[in-house]
C-alpha positions in Angstrom: 2.3 55.5 -2.5 -0.4 53.0 -1.8 -0.3 49.5 -3.3 -3.2 48.9 -5.5 -1.6 46.2 -7.9 -0.4 46.9 -11.3 -1.5 48.1 -14.3 -0.6 48.4 -18.1 -2.1 49.9 -21.2 -0.7 49.7 -24.6 -1.5 49.6 -28.3 -1.6 45.9 -28.7 -2.4 42.7 -26.8 0.7 41.1 -27.3 2.6 44.3 -26.0 0.6 44.3 -22.8 1.1 40.6 -22.4 4.9 41.1 -22.6 4.9 43.7 -19.8 2.4 41.7 -17.7 4.9 38.7 -18.2 7.8 40.8 -17.1 5.9 42.4 -14.1 4.7 38.8 -12.8 8.5 37.5 -13.1 9.6 40.4 -10.6 10.4 43.3 -12.8 9.5 46.6 -12.0 7.7 49.3 -14.2 10.7 50.2 -16.1 11.5 46.6 -16.9 7.9 46.0 -18.0 7.9 49.1 -20.0 11.1 48.2 -21.9 9.7 44.6 -22.6 6.7 46.4 -24.1 8.8 48.4 -26.2 10.7 45.2 -27.6 7.3 43.6 -28.1 5.8 46.4 -29.8 8.4 46.5 -32.4 7.3 42.8 -33.2 3.5 43.3 -32.8 3.2 46.9 -34.0 5.7 47.1 -36.9 3.8 49.9 -38.5 4.1 52.2 -35.6 7.4 51.4 -33.8 10.6 49.7 -34.3 14.1 49.2 -32.6 15.2 51.5 -35.2 12.8 54.2 -34.4 12.9 57.1 -31.6 11.1 57.9 -28.6 10.9 58.9 -25.0 10.5 57.2 -21.6 9.4 59.1 -18.5 10.0 57.3 -15.3 8.8 58.1 -11.8 10.2 55.9 -9.0 9.0 55.3 -5.5 12.6 56.0 -4.6 11.6 59.8 -5.6 13.7 59.8 -9.0 11.6 61.5 -11.7 13.5 61.5 -15.3 12.7 61.5 -19.0 15.2 59.4 -21.1 15.3 61.2 -24.5 16.1 58.7 -27.1 14.6 60.6 -30.0 16.5 60.3 -33.5 19.4 62.4 -34.4 20.3 64.0 -37.8 22.9 61.4 -39.6 26.0 62.0 -41.7 28.9 62.4 -39.3 32.2 60.8 -40.2 35.1 60.0 -37.5 37.6 62.1 -39.4 35.0 65.5 -38.9 33.9 65.4 -42.5 30.0 65.0 -43.3 27.9 62.9 -45.7 26.1 65.1 -48.3 23.5 63.6 -50.6 24.8 62.5 -54.1 23.4 61.6 -57.3 22.3 58.4 -56.0 20.6 59.4 -53.0 17.8 57.4 -52.1 14.9 59.7 -51.0 11.8 59.0 -52.6 8.1 60.5 -52.1 5.6 57.7 -51.8 1.9 58.6 -50.9 -0.3 57.2 -48.4 -3.7 56.9 -48.6 -5.3 57.4 -45.4 -9.2 57.1 -44.8 -9.6 60.9 -44.7 -6.9 62.2 -46.9 -3.8 61.5 -49.1 -0.5 62.1 -47.5 3.1 62.1 -49.0 6.3 60.9 -46.9 9.8 60.6 -48.0 11.2 57.3 -47.6 14.5 55.4 -48.7 18.0 55.0 -47.1 18.2 58.8 -47.2 15.3 59.2 -44.8 16.9 57.3 -42.1 17.8 59.2 -39.0 20.1 57.9 -36.4 18.1 55.3 -34.4 17.3 55.9 -30.7 14.9 53.2 -29.5 17.5 50.5 -29.2 20.0 52.4 -27.3 17.3 54.1 -25.1 15.8 51.2 -24.2 19.1 49.5 -23.2 20.1 52.5 -21.4 16.7 52.7 -19.6 17.0 49.1 -18.5 20.5 49.6 -17.2 19.5 52.7 -15.3 16.3 51.6 -13.5 15.5 48.1 -14.5 15.7 45.2 -12.0 15.7 41.8 -14.1 18.5 40.8 -16.6 18.4 41.9 -20.0 17.6 38.5 -21.6 14.7 38.2 -19.3 13.2 41.6 -20.3 13.8 40.8 -24.1 12.6 37.2 -24.0 8.7 37.9 -24.7 9.7 40.0 -27.8 12.2 37.2 -29.1 9.6 34.5 -28.6 6.9 36.5 -30.2 9.3 37.3 -33.2 10.1 33.6 -33.4 6.5 32.2 -33.2 4.8 35.1 -34.7 1.8 37.1 -33.7 -1.7 37.4 -35.2 -2.2 40.7 -37.1 -5.3 42.6 -35.7 -7.7 44.8 -37.6 -5.6 47.8 -36.5 -2.3 46.7 -38.0 -4.0 44.9 -41.0 -5.2 48.5 -41.8 -1.8 50.1 -41.4 0.0 47.3 -43.3 -2.5 47.8 -46.2 -2.0 51.6 -46.6 1.6 51.6 -45.8 2.4 48.9 -48.2 3.8 51.0 -51.0 6.7 51.8 -48.2 6.9 48.4 -46.4 7.1 46.4 -49.7 9.7 48.6 -51.1 12.8 46.3 -50.8 12.4 42.7 -51.0 13.9 42.4 -47.1 11.1 44.6 -45.9 8.4 42.8 -48.1 9.6 39.4 -46.8 8.5 40.6 -43.4 5.3 42.0 -44.0 4.2 40.5 -47.3 5.7 36.8 -47.3 4.5 35.2 -50.5 4.0 38.3 -52.1 0.6 39.2 -50.3 0.6 41.9 -47.7 -0.6 40.1 -44.5 -4.2 40.9 -43.4 -6.0 40.3 -40.3 -5.9 36.9 -38.7 -2.5 36.1 -40.6 0.4 35.5 -38.6 3.5 37.8 -38.7 6.5 36.5 -37.9 10.3 37.7 -37.9 12.9 35.3 -37.6 15.9 37.6 -38.4 14.7 40.1 -35.8 14.1 36.9 -33.2 17.8 35.9 -33.8 19.0 39.2 -33.3 17.3 39.6 -30.1 18.5 36.3 -29.0 22.3 37.5 -29.5 21.5 41.2 -28.4 24.1 42.7 -26.4 24.6 46.1 -24.6 26.1 47.9 -27.5 23.2 47.3 -29.8 23.5 48.8 -33.5 26.9 50.4 -32.6 28.4 47.1 -32.1 31.5 47.6 -34.3 30.8 44.7 -37.0 26.9 45.7 -37.7 27.7 49.3 -37.4 30.4 48.7 -40.3 27.8 46.8 -42.3 25.2 49.5 -41.9 27.8 52.2 -43.0 28.5 49.9 -45.9 25.1 49.7 -47.1 24.4 53.3 -46.6 27.2 54.3 -48.8 26.3 51.8 -51.6 22.5 52.2 -51.1 22.6 56.2 -51.1 22.0 57.0 -47.4 23.6 59.3 -44.8 23.9 57.1 -41.7 27.5 56.2 -40.8 29.0 54.1 -38.3 30.2 57.0 -36.5 26.8 58.2 -35.9 25.8 55.1 -34.3 28.9 55.0 -31.9 28.2 58.8 -30.9 24.6 58.5 -30.4 23.9 59.6 -26.6 20.7 58.9 -24.6 19.8 62.2 -22.9 18.4 62.1 -19.4 16.4 65.3 -18.6 14.5 66.6 -15.8 10.7 66.5 -16.6 8.8 69.6 -17.2 6.8 70.4 -14.3 3.8 72.4 -14.1 1.4 73.1 -11.3 -2.3 73.3 -11.8 -5.4 72.5 -9.9 -3.4 71.4 -7.0 -1.7 68.6 -9.2 1.8 68.5 -10.8 1.9 67.5 -14.6 5.3 66.1 -15.4 5.6 65.8 -19.0 8.5 66.1 -21.9 10.7 69.1 -21.6 12.2 71.3 -24.3 13.6 70.5 -27.2 10.7 68.3 -27.4 7.6 70.7 -27.6 4.6 68.5 -27.2 4.9 68.7 -23.4 4.6 72.5 -23.4 1.6 72.7 -25.6 -0.3 70.1 -23.3 0.6 72.2 -20.0 -0.3 75.6 -21.8 -3.8 73.9 -22.6 -4.6 72.8 -19.2 -3.5 76.3 -17.6 -5.8 77.9 -20.4 -8.5 75.7 -19.1 -8.1 76.2 -15.5 -8.1 80.1 -16.3 -11.4 79.9 -17.9 -14.6 81.0 -15.9 -16.9 78.0 -15.4 -14.4 75.2 -16.0 -14.7 72.4 -15.5 -17.7 72.2 -17.4 -20.2 69.4 -17.3 -19.0 66.5 -19.7 -20.2 66.7 -23.3 -21.9 70.3 -22.5 -21.9 73.2 -25.0 -19.5 74.8 -22.6 -17.2 71.8 -22.3 -16.8 71.7 -26.3 -16.5 75.5 -26.5 -13.6 75.6 -23.6 -11.7 72.7 -25.5 -12.0 74.3 -28.7 -10.8 77.9 -27.4 -7.9 76.1 -25.5 -6.8 74.3 -28.6 -6.8 77.3 -30.7 -5.3 79.7 -28.2 -2.4 77.1 -27.9 -2.0 76.8 -31.6 -2.1 80.6 -32.0 0.8 80.8 -29.5 3.0 78.2 -31.2 2.5 79.9 -34.5 3.6 83.1 -32.9 6.6 81.6 -31.3 5.3 82.7 -27.8 5.2 79.0 -26.2 8.4 78.4 -24.5 9.7 77.3 -20.9 8.7 80.4 -19.3 5.1 80.5 -20.6 4.4 76.8 -19.8 6.0 77.2 -16.3 4.4 80.2 -15.3 3.1 78.1 -12.1 6.0 75.7 -12.0 8.8 75.0 -9.6 10.9 74.1 -12.3 3.0 56.5 -37.2 3.4 56.3 -32.9 2.5 54.2 -30.4 2.5 54.3 -26.5 2.9 52.1 -23.3 1.9 53.3 -19.7 2.7 51.0 -16.8 2.3 51.2 -12.9 3.8 48.3 -10.8 2.7 47.2 -7.7 5.1 49.1 -5.6 4.1 52.5 -7.0 6.9 52.8 -9.8 5.6 54.3 -13.0 6.7 54.4 -16.6 5.3 56.1 -19.6 6.8 55.8 -23.0 6.0 57.0 -26.6 7.9 55.6 -29.7 7.8 55.8 -33.4 9.3 54.7 -36.6 7.4 57.2 -38.8 6.2 55.5 -41.5 9.2 53.1 -41.9 11.9 53.8 -44.5 11.2 50.7 -46.2 14.6 49.5 -45.6 16.0 46.7 -43.2 19.0 47.1 -41.0 21.3 44.4 -42.4 21.0 41.0 -40.3 18.7 42.2 -37.8 15.0 42.1 -39.3 14.8 45.8 -38.1 12.7 48.1 -40.4 14.5 51.6 -39.9 12.7 54.9 -39.5 12.0 57.7 -42.1 12.4 60.5 -39.8 14.5 62.5 -42.1 11.3 62.2 -44.4 8.8 63.7 -42.0 8.0 67.3 -43.1 6.5 67.8 -39.7 9.7 67.3 -38.1 11.7 69.5 -40.3 10.0 72.8 -40.7 12.9 74.5 -42.3 13.2 71.9 -45.0 14.5 68.4 -45.4 18.1 67.7 -44.4 18.6 71.5 -43.2 19.9 70.6 -39.9 23.8 69.9 -39.5 24.5 66.3 -38.8 24.2 65.2 -35.0 21.3 67.2 -34.0 18.5 65.8 -31.9 15.2 66.2 -34.0 12.5 67.9 -32.2 9.4 66.0 -31.5 5.7 66.3 -30.3 5.8 63.4 -28.1 4.7 63.8 -24.6 4.5 60.9 -22.2 3.2 62.5 -19.0 2.4 61.6 -15.3 -0.1 63.6 -13.2 1.1 63.7 -9.4 -1.7 64.3 -6.9 -1.3 66.6 -3.8 -0.4 63.4 -2.0 2.5 62.6 -4.0 0.9 59.6 -5.8 1.2 59.2 -9.5 -2.5 59.6 -10.3 -2.4 59.3 -13.8 0.1 57.9 -16.3 -0.5 58.4 -20.1 0.8 59.4 -23.5 -0.3 59.0 -27.1 0.7 58.7 -30.5 -0.8 61.0 -33.4 1.7 63.6 -34.4 0.3 67.0 -34.3 -3.0 65.6 -32.4 -0.8 64.5 -29.5 -1.3 67.7 -27.6 -5.2 67.9 -28.2 -5.5 64.2 -27.4 -3.7 64.5 -24.0 -5.2 67.7 -23.3 -8.8 66.1 -23.4 -8.0 63.0 -21.6 -6.1 64.6 -18.8 -8.7 67.3 -18.6 -11.5 64.6 -18.5 -10.0 62.3 -15.9 -8.5 65.1 -13.5 -10.7 68.3 -13.9 -13.8 66.7 -14.7 -13.2 63.6 -12.7 -14.5 61.0 -15.1 -13.6 57.3 -15.3 -10.7 56.7 -16.7 -12.4 54.3 -19.5 -14.8 57.1 -20.2 -12.0 60.2 -20.4 -10.1 57.8 -23.0 -13.1 56.8 -25.0 -15.0 60.0 -24.8 -15.5 61.9 -28.4 -12.6 64.2 -29.2 -11.9 67.4 -31.3 -8.8 68.9 -32.9 -8.0 72.4 -34.5 -5.6 71.9 -37.4 -5.0 75.6 -37.9 -8.0 76.1 -40.4 -10.8 73.7 -39.2 -12.0 71.8 -36.0 -12.1 68.2 -36.6 -15.0 66.7 -34.5 -15.6 63.1 -33.8 -19.1 61.5 -33.4 -20.6 61.5 -30.0 -20.9 65.2 -29.3 -24.4 66.6 -28.7 -26.2 68.2 -31.5 -26.1 71.4 -29.4 -22.5 71.4 -28.9 -21.9 70.8 -32.5 -24.2 73.5 -33.6 -22.1 75.9 -30.9 -18.9 75.0 -32.5 -20.3 75.4 -36.2 -21.2 78.8 -35.3 -17.8 79.9 -34.4 -15.6 77.9 -36.4 -15.2 75.8 -39.8 -16.1 72.2 -38.9 -15.0 68.7 -40.3 -17.3 66.1 -38.8 -16.0 62.9 -38.9 -18.5 59.8 -39.2 -16.5 57.5 -36.7 -13.9 57.3 -34.0 -10.5 57.0 -36.0 -6.7 56.8 -35.0 -6.3 60.3 -36.5 -7.4 61.5 -32.9 -4.6 59.6 -31.1 -4.4 56.7 -29.2 -4.0 57.5 -25.5 -3.1 54.6 -23.2 -3.4 55.4 -19.7 -3.2 53.7 -16.2 -4.4 55.1 -12.9 -4.5 53.8 -9.3 -6.7 50.7 -9.8 -7.5 51.4 -13.5 -6.1 51.0 -16.9 -7.5 51.9 -20.3 -6.4 51.2 -23.7 -7.8 53.4 -26.5 -9.9 51.6 -29.1 -8.9 54.2 -31.8 -5.4 52.5 -31.9 -6.1 48.9 -31.0 -5.6 49.6 -27.1 -5.3 46.9 -24.6 -5.3 47.1 -20.7 -4.6 44.7 -18.0 -4.6 44.9 -14.2 -3.4 42.5 -11.5 
């Protein structure tokens, strides 16, 4: 792998700065990625948290390719083999969030909290592949929490629309609405309790016995399911990436039981099979090819025909994202989420816990239908494209729930198939098929929009929006943060 310097792309300037600081201190891509995760938990509290879950895909110059699966587990296991069941005091409340384009209900409260994975995941990845001492990796985030970070417009918008959740308890309101007013753009967000927790952090995380017992007691009193045994039993799973060959490249992405990576891979294979592809960027053929691939992928998923065999037919084998390449050629790409947050702060930590048990997208069979101790499935798909020379040509990922697969499809197809510059591929107008309508960002030509509208129902958006994801990507000599989600990029 050639030395083209380092590159970082993330969803916030403070997150990027933390990664850069660790790289410049001698850390590798995995150190920097973990540092960025901790920093994002401070600077992007509406999107991620130590109490959330996610995935990190690492590819090293030593030849290791691994996905660290630290997504959430279903809670409710006791050490004696019994399970916790929702009672009369079960804290599981629906809150309506008013987005720009629509209202959406989410369930929050202590009963919405799944077993957190981000903190054990970051600690595990650092132990396995990091280089610096843990306190050096955590220090940028600790300092950020202590000194505060200026709220940008992106976070101000999310804090405003998520206020009914994030001010649900006095402890959470003290973080995002000190003095009784939700922080806005230009205000300073600090979290002294989180800074103190990061300053004394040890390798046991939330499973430290004293803290785990406090969490267990708070859950029992408050009407939640999470137990000390859940925290002690949680395991980070290392998986081989899903590997798909197309157009002379290798796509490495998130494997089952997560299903976002399979859907991205299927979309790319469908495009490759299409006559006349790659089409000129922005053309009618480009728009139609993307729409057809998205709809065919969605139909395959609905029919239950998407699976490892299909995605590997040519194979040898609220969310934020960070992508990193170090100067040696090691790469790390990580997607993490806290959902919308539960509104409950883990005692003594300043950490707002997830509401993954209250996300209906994650529980198609119904809330709390899975037995305790099950890994919840996810659409997250941190990915790396490896070229014919073995170089990590493209490192990327995105938040965006059901739009993850379509956002990644469009950026990968733009950067690799069409040969667009990375900034251009990330910023280019997008579309998304939601099962009934084709959502279309502004920027497509009138001819392309007319051709799409002649075949499918359209919903035309008046501006670029975080609805369409936030793809933060790096490549040799390039880095691009997605403006839809406050993207920040740096190179050196």
